[in-house]
C-alpha positions in Angstrom: 88.2 125.3 93.0 88.8 128.6 94.7 92.0 128.6 96.8 91.8 130.9 99.8 94.6 132.2 102.0 95.7 135.0 104.2 99.0 136.6 103.3 101.6 135.9 105.9 104.2 138.6 104.9 104.2 141.6 102.5 104.6 140.4 99.0 103.2 140.8 95.4 100.6 138.7 93.7 103.1 137.2 91.3 105.7 136.5 94.1 102.9 134.8 96.1 102.3 132.4 93.3 106.0 131.9 92.6 106.6 130.5 96.1 104.6 127.5 95.0 107.2 127.0 92.2 104.3 127.3 89.7 105.3 127.3 86.0 105.3 130.8 84.4 102.7 129.7 81.8 100.3 128.7 84.6 100.9 132.0 86.5 100.1 133.8 83.2 96.8 131.8 82.9 95.7 132.8 86.4 96.3 136.6 85.7 95.0 136.4 82.2 91.7 135.0 83.5 91.4 137.5 86.3 91.8 134.6 88.7 93.7 136.4 91.5 91.4 138.4 93.7 91.4 140.3 97.0 88.5 142.0 98.8 89.2 145.0 96.5 88.6 142.9 93.4 90.8 141.5 90.6 94.5 141.8 91.5 97.2 142.7 89.0 100.4 140.7 88.6 102.7 143.1 90.4 100.1 144.5 92.8 101.5 144.8 96.4 99.8 142.6 99.0 100.1 143.5 102.7 100.4 141.0 105.4 97.0 139.9 106.5 95.3 140.4 103.1 92.8 137.7 102.2 93.2 136.3 98.7 91.1 134.1 96.5 92.6 132.3 93.5 90.5 130.7 90.9 92.1 127.4 89.9 89.2 126.1 87.8 91.3 126.5 84.6 93.4 123.6 85.7 90.6 121.2 86.7 88.6 118.6 85.0 88.2 114.8 85.2 91.0 112.8 83.4 89.5 109.3 83.7 86.1 107.8 84.6 85.2 108.0 88.3 84.4 104.8 90.1 83.1 104.3 93.6 85.7 102.1 95.2 86.7 102.1 98.8 89.2 104.8 99.8 90.9 104.6 103.2 92.0 108.1 104.2 95.1 108.5 106.4 95.3 112.3 106.2 93.3 115.0 104.6 93.0 118.8 104.6 92.1 121.4 101.9 95.4 120.9 100.1 96.6 117.3 100.7 95.2 113.8 100.7 97.1 110.7 101.8 95.4 107.4 101.3 96.2 103.8 102.0 96.8 102.0 98.7 95.6 98.4 98.7 97.5 95.5 97.2 96.8 94.4 93.7 95.7 97.8 92.4 97.6 99.8 89.8 97.8 103.6 90.1 96.3 104.9 86.8 94.6 103.5 83.7 96.4 102.7 80.5 93.6 104.2 78.3 91.3 107.2 78.6 88.3 105.1 79.4 90.2 102.6 81.7 88.8 101.6 85.1 89.8 99.6 88.1 92.7 101.8 89.2 93.4 103.9 92.3 93.0 107.1 90.2 89.5 106.0 89.2 88.5 105.4 92.8 90.1 108.7 93.9 88.0 110.5 91.3 84.9 108.9 92.7 86.0 110.1 96.2 86.5 113.6 94.8 82.9 113.5 93.5 81.6 112.6 96.9 83.4 115.5 98.6 82.7 118.1 95.9 86.1 118.3 94.2 87.1 118.0 90.5 90.1 116.1 89.1 92.6 115.5 87.8 94.2 113.4 90.5 97.6 115.0 91.1 99.6 112.3 92.7 103.3 112.9 93.7 104.7 109.4 93.3 103.9 105.8 92.3 103.7 102.5 94.1 104.1 99.1 92.5 100.9 97.1 92.0 101.3 94.9 95.0 102.9 97.5 97.3 100.6 98.8 99.9 100.5 101.9 102.1 100.8 105.7 102.1 100.0 107.3 98.8 100.2 111.1 98.5 97.9 113.3 96.4 97.9 117.1 96.0 94.4 118.4 95.7 95.2 121.4 93.4 97.9 122.6 91.1 99.5 125.0 93.7 100.1 122.1 96.2 101.2 119.8 93.4 103.7 122.3 92.0 105.2 123.0 95.5 105.5 119.4 96.5 106.9 118.3 93.2 109.7 120.8 93.7 110.3 119.5 97.3 110.2 115.8 96.3 113.9 115.3 96.7 114.1 112.6 99.5 115.5 115.3 101.8 112.5 117.6 102.3 110.2 114.6 101.7 111.1 111.3 103.4 109.4 108.0 102.7 109.9 104.9 104.9 108.9 101.4 104.0 108.5 98.1 105.8 109.3 94.8 104.2 109.6 91.1 105.1 112.9 90.0 103.6 114.3 86.6 103.0 117.2 85.3 105.0 119.3 86.2 108.0 121.0 89.6 107.8 124.7 89.8 108.8 124.6 93.5 109.3 121.6 94.9 111.3 121.7 98.2 109.3 123.4 99.8 106.4 123.2 101.7 103.2 122.8 100.0 99.8 124.4 102.4 97.4 124.4 100.8 93.9 123.3 102.4 90.6 120.1 101.0 88.9 119.4 100.7 85.2 117.0 98.9 82.9 117.3 95.1 82.4 117.5 94.7 78.7 116.3 91.1 78.8 113.0 91.5 80.7 110.6 94.2 81.9 112.6 94.9 85.1 115.5 96.9 86.4 118.8 95.8 87.9 122.0 97.0 89.6 124.2 98.2 86.8 127.4 100.2 86.7 126.0 102.3 83.9 122.7 102.9 85.7 121.4 106.0 87.6 122.7 106.6 91.2 120.5 104.9 93.8 120.7 104.8 97.5 118.6 102.9 100.1 119.1 102.8 103.9 117.9 99.7 105.8 117.5 98.7 109.4 116.5 95.2 110.7 113.7 95.7 113.2 113.2 92.0 113.9 115.2 88.9 112.7 113.4 85.6 112.4 114.7 82.1 111.5 114.1 82.5 107.8 113.2 86.1 107.3 113.4 89.6 108.8 111.2 92.7 109.3 113.2 95.5 107.7 112.7 99.3 107.7 113.8 101.0 104.5 114.3 104.7 103.6 114.6 105.9 100.1 117.3 108.5 99.3 116.6 108.3 95.5 113.5 107.2 93.6 114.4 104.6 90.9 112.0 102.1 89.5 111.7 99.0 91.8 114.6 100.5 93.8 113.9 98.8 97.2 113.2 95.4 95.5 116.3 95.5 93.3 118.6 96.7 96.1 117.4 94.0 98.6 117.7 91.3 95.9 121.2 92.5 95.2 122.0 92.3 98.9 120.8 88.7 98.9 117.6 89.4 100.8 114.8 89.8 98.3 111.3 90.9 99.5 109.2 87.9 100.4 106.7 87.1 97.6 108.7 89.1 95.0 108.5 86.8 92.0 110.2 89.2 89.7 113.4 89.5 91.8 113.7 86.1 93.4 111.7 86.4 96.6 110.4 83.3 98.4 106.9 82.0 97.7 104.3 83.2 100.2 100.6 83.4 100.5 99.5 86.7 99.1 101.4 89.5 97.3 105.0 90.6 98.0 105.5 92.0 101.5 106.4 95.7 100.9 104.5 98.5 102.6 104.8 102.3 102.3 104.7 102.9 106.1 105.6 106.5 106.8 105.8 109.7 104.9 107.0 113.1 106.1 106.6 116.2 104.0 106.4 120.0 104.2 102.9 121.4 104.0 102.4 123.4 100.8 100.4 126.2 102.5 102.2 126.5 105.9 105.6 124.8 105.4 105.0 122.9 108.6 105.8 119.2 108.7 103.0 116.7 107.9 103.7 113.2 109.3 101.5 110.3 108.1 101.8 106.6 109.1 100.0 103.6 107.7 100.4 100.8 110.3 102.2 97.6 109.3 99.8 94.9 107.8 98.9 92.2 110.3 100.0 89.5 107.9 103.7 90.6 108.3 103.7 89.1 111.8 102.7 85.7 110.5 105.3 85.9 107.6 108.0 86.8 110.1 107.2 83.7 112.2 107.5 81.2 109.3 
């Protein structure tokens, strides 16, 4: 892949790459391979670049398929030259356990890359549990991935979920602020005084007789954080067998609804929404 851009302010070639928070070894690879070019030719590491200069950066040294490509359906929510946000379906894990594994979202994304003329690997920024649906963010190249990884602090990047939760909430909104650690007795996590700090905001959007539609915002990113925090509050996600949710038809009712992040090229806000699944209305009316 050749990354092309027009310099927005006077800088140097190295400083331009450093603004993406790119690792020093990767910056070295680009210059070692003569991969940073302007209209005048190969650009040296400390060469000055004037505002308005067109640059072309060869990123092919960082590309190549990581797993087999499959031709599954991909529903695109947002796409440009640097970013891809897709809607993750329920029941699909993110990446294979083995080098030749198939049936995952990464396999299907590699198939999508083939169709649009890109090469892997799939540089995803976060994970979603197998049955969780909704917004899933991918950086199309190493510059975007490096930049967004550095911004992925739940302040510059905000992720909001929707869930159908069991029970009647006493407080219509609040912050669940309890540390989360590993559960030594099973493959799960739990609220634990010795765990890592974890914070989740919630807001009840609609309260039914037996369950509620709740909006949740992550302020940290612990494993199963939303599910563990809601279960600890006494309102587990409906269908969450691992953490005590009520039995429902279909998978647990947790959806990555809204993501807001700074664009790696421009810094402007990218706002992506995946609408609430229709089944949530039926679940709420139980």
